[in-house]
N, C-alpha and C positions, 0 to 999 in steps of 0.2 A: 598503350591502351589502358584505360581504366576499367576495373571490374564492374560489371553491371550489378546493380542492386536488384534483388528480387522483391517485387512488390507483393505484399500480402494484403488481401482484402481484409478490412477490419472485422468482418463477421466470420471469416474463416479461421479455423484453428490451424496452427502449423502441423505438418505431418508428424505422426508419432514415430519414434525410433523403431527400427525393424524388430527388435526383441519384444517390444510392447505389442506390436501388431501380431507377431507370432504367438504370444501368450493369449491374446484375445481370440485368435483363430482356434487354438487348442481348447480354450475354455468353451467356445461355442460347440465343438464336437462332444464335449464332456457333459453338456447340459442334459437334464432329464427329458426335456421336450425333444431334443435331437435323438437321444437314445430310443425314446418311444417311437419316433418316426422310423428310425432304422430297423427296429424290431418289426414294425408293421410291414415295411417293405420286404424284409427277409421272409416273413410269413407268407406274403403274397407270392414271392418268387418260388417258395417251396410248394405252394398249392399249384402254381402253374407247371412246375416240374412234374408233380404227381399227375396232373391232367394230361401232360404229354406222354408220360409213361403208360397211363391207362389207355390213351388213344392208340399208341404203338402196339401194346400187348393186349388189345381188346379181345381178340379171338382166344388167346390163351386164358385170359381171366374168365371169359364166359364159360369155358369148358371146365376149368379147374376150380372156379369159385362161382357156381351158378347163382348165388345170391346177389352178385353184382350185375347180372344180366339186365334188370330193369333200368338201373342207373346208366349202364353202357348204352342201352337202346336210346335213352333220352339224349345222351351225349352225341350219339351218331345222328340223331335227327338234326341237331344243331350243326354238327361238323359235316353233314351230308356224306356219311360213310355207312358201312354195313358190317354186321358181325357175321363172319364167314366160318366155315369149318377149318380146323387146324390144318396146316400144310407141313408135314414132316416126311420128306421123301425117304429118309433112312428107315422109316417104319413101313413103307409100302414096297413090296417085293413083287417082281414079275416072276410068278411061280412057274408058269409054262406058257408057251406060245406055239402057234402053228399057222402055216400058210398052205392051204390046199386049193386044188383046182375047183373052180366054181362051175355053175351050170353053163354059163356063156363061154364061147371059145377063148376069149381073152380075159375071162373072169377068174377071180381068186376069192377065197374066203379066209379072212384073218381072224384068228381066235387068240385072245390074250387072257390069261388068268392072273388077276392081281390079288395079293393077300395083304391084309392089314395086320401087322404084328403088335400094334399098339393097344393099350387098354382104353383108348378113347376113339370116337369116330373121327375120321380124317377126310379131307377133301380128296376127291378122285383126281388123280393126276392126268395130264395129257400124255399121249403116246407119240414118240418119235419113231416113225417107220421109214426104213431105208430099204429099197428093193434093188437087187443087183442081177446082172445077167451072167451067162456062163463064163465070160472073161473077167468077172469081178468088177465090171464097170457099173457105175451108178445108173440105174434106169429111172428111178423116181425117189424122192424123199419128201415126206410130208409130216407135219405135226397134226395129230388128230386129237381134238378136244373131246371131253365126255359127251357133249351134245352130238358129235359125229356118230357115236355108238348108240345114241338114243337111250342112255341110262341116266340115273340120278347123279347128283354131284357129291355124294358121300359114300364112303365105305364104312360100315359099322365096325365097332371094335372087335378085334380078333375074329374077323370073318374074311370071306373072299368074294370076289365078283368076277364074272366072266363077261368079257367084251367081245362082241362079234361084229364084223363089218365085211360087206361084200364090196369088192373093188374090181376095176378093170384096167388093163394096160394095153390099149389098142396098138397092135403091130409090134409089141415088145414082148419077148419071152423072159420071164422071171425065173431064176434058178436059186436065188438066195435072198435072205432078208435079215434085218436086225431090228429089234424092238427095244426101246428104252423108255422108262417112265420119267417124267419131269414135271415141275410146276412152272408155268410161264410167269 
């Protein structure tokens, strides 16, 4: 068999050698226009990263840098978010709690004293209440939100709040309980 001859169109240039193509590609990346474009892209990516960080840490920024609050509020109108009180469960302590008999035969009154040890106002946590009987068996367990206690959503800095709730356990005798604070 005879080797085929490659036909080259008279207007086409033959392919450049690989080392020439590689040199042209490197020269394109080194040009001032390409470097300016890459600098603009890098700047835009940095701005996007700063925006994501501001979105994620918006509550912390609003508390520790109040001058950013108007800008964060504008960002939240666009992102459909809200600026909330800080949530730091390590700074919220259940100082005391009690479960006493209520006025109704199956009624009880839960009282929980929460203390904020932080220097800033914090969001009021939810309360996980577990009720047990004389055998130690679980009678009921419920997560109670601040709205269940009919109190505000914030604990002022270095202060305490007392939560009171009347509840009933029809037909079940409660002898023990546990209370834990948490953020949902």
